[in-house]
Structures are given as C-alpha cells and as structure tokens.
BAGU-823397 format. One record per residue (C-alpha): residue number from 1; residue in one letter; x, y, z. Coordinates in nm, 3 decimals. Each point is the difference from the previous one (the first is absolute). Example, Ala and Ser with C-alpha at 12.3 -4.5 7.8 and 13.67 -1.06 7.14 Angstrom:
# residues 2
KETI     i   aa         x         y         z
KETI     1    a     1.230    -0.450     0.780
KETI     2    s     0.137     0.344    -0.066
***
This chain:
# residues 81
KETI     i   aa         x         y         z
KETI     1    m    -1.078     9.941    -4.459
KETI     2    r    -0.152     0.027    -0.347
KETI     3    t    -0.252     0.254     0.131
KETI     4    l     0.282     0.206     0.144
KETI     5    i     0.193    -0.001    -0.326
KETI     6    v    -0.308     0.104    -0.197
KETI     7    s    -0.075     0.272     0.255
KETI     8    l     0.360     0.117    -0.020
KETI     9    w    -0.023     0.017    -0.376
KETI    10    l    -0.316     0.210     0.027
KETI    11    l     0.175     0.238     0.237
KETI    12    v     0.286     0.064    -0.240
KETI    13    a    -0.185    -0.024    -0.332
KETI    14    t    -0.018     0.371    -0.044
KETI    15    t     0.113     0.258    -0.250
KETI    16    q     0.136     0.223     0.276
KETI    17    p     0.377     0.034     0.024
KETI    18    l     0.153    -0.184     0.291
KETI    19    d     0.074     0.279     0.238
KETI    20    h     0.069    -0.045     0.370
KETI    21    a    -0.368     0.032     0.095
KETI    22    t    -0.109    -0.264    -0.253
KETI    23    i     0.270    -0.243     0.112
KETI    24    e    -0.081     0.058     0.365
KETI    25    s    -0.377    -0.045    -0.042
KETI    26    t     0.053    -0.313    -0.211
KETI    27    v     0.238    -0.171     0.243
KETI    28    r    -0.209     0.097     0.302
KETI    29    g    -0.312    -0.122    -0.181
KETI    30    a     0.164    -0.333    -0.081
KETI    31    a     0.113    -0.038     0.362
KETI    32    d    -0.351     0.081     0.125
KETI    33    i    -0.158    -0.251    -0.239
KETI    34    f     0.245    -0.272     0.103
KETI    35    a    -0.058     0.067     0.370
KETI    36    a    -0.378    -0.012    -0.047
KETI    37    e    -0.024    -0.299    -0.236
KETI    38    y     0.267    -0.250     0.102
KETI    39    f    -0.132    -0.277     0.224
KETI    40    d     0.279     0.009     0.261
KETI    41    v    -0.053     0.335     0.173
KETI    42    p     0.327     0.026     0.198
KETI    43    f     0.201    -0.105    -0.304
KETI    44    s    -0.189     0.234    -0.232
KETI    45    q     0.061     0.291     0.232
KETI    46    s     0.373    -0.073     0.012
KETI    47    v     0.020    -0.020    -0.381
KETI    48    a    -0.198     0.325    -0.034
KETI    49    a     0.231     0.168     0.251
KETI    50    e     0.303    -0.116    -0.197
KETI    51    l    -0.143     0.142    -0.323
KETI    52    r    -0.056     0.332     0.176
KETI    53    r     0.354    -0.011     0.142
KETI    54    r     0.143    -0.058    -0.346
KETI    55    l    -0.208     0.289    -0.131
KETI    56    e     0.139     0.230     0.269
KETI    57    a     0.352    -0.123    -0.081
KETI    58    g    -0.048     0.110    -0.360
KETI    59    q     0.005    -0.346    -0.154
KETI    60    y    -0.279     0.084    -0.246
KETI    61    a     0.101     0.360    -0.077
KETI    62    a     0.190    -0.089    -0.318
KETI    63    a    -0.299    -0.168    -0.166
KETI    64    a    -0.061     0.210    -0.311
KETI    65    t    -0.303    -0.184    -0.138
KETI    66    p    -0.305    -0.172     0.148
KETI    67    q     0.130    -0.329    -0.137
KETI    68    e     0.333     0.042     0.180
KETI    69    l    -0.172     0.082     0.329
KETI    70    a    -0.231    -0.300    -0.039
KETI    71    r     0.300    -0.224    -0.076
KETI    72    r     0.188     0.121     0.308
KETI    73    l    -0.301    -0.043     0.229
KETI    74    t    -0.084    -0.343    -0.142
KETI    75    t     0.361    -0.112     0.045
KETI    76    d    -0.001     0.124     0.359
KETI    77    l    -0.333    -0.164     0.079
KETI    78    f     0.115    -0.335    -0.133
KETI    79    a     0.328     0.029     0.191
KETI    80    l    -0.176     0.094     0.325
KETI    81    t    -0.262    -0.273    -0.024
***
C-alpha cells in the first residue's frame, strides 16, 4: 500500500492545474497501479473498477488541488481495502 500511496503522490505532484484530463489520468493511473500491484488479483480488480466508477460519477471532479485529489483517493483506497 505504501508503494501505491507514493506512486499516487508522484502522479499528482505537478504544477499543472487540476483540469478534467489531469483528474481522469490520475485516478485511472492510480486504479491501474492498484490492479497491477495488489497481491489479491480479483480483489484488486474490483477496487480498481470502483475507483473508475467513482471517477465516472464525478466524485473527484471538485478536487481543486493535487493535495485534495490525493486526499480523496487515499481516503477511498483505505475505505475500499
């Protein structure tokens, strides 16, 4: 999990504004990393699918800063796992 959090931080540690494309690529990237790195493949795929579902539902759209997006994703990952 620590690797995932560090990877997530690297994805959002950017000076770019958080537009829709940045949020989408960050959440999809985090979901892909989780699916690839977590030891329980069926579980990791279900968590990744849920992150993508929440992205599509607009749950991350209001994140105005990289720190806010990272906080929301971290909270969701802890809640889902």
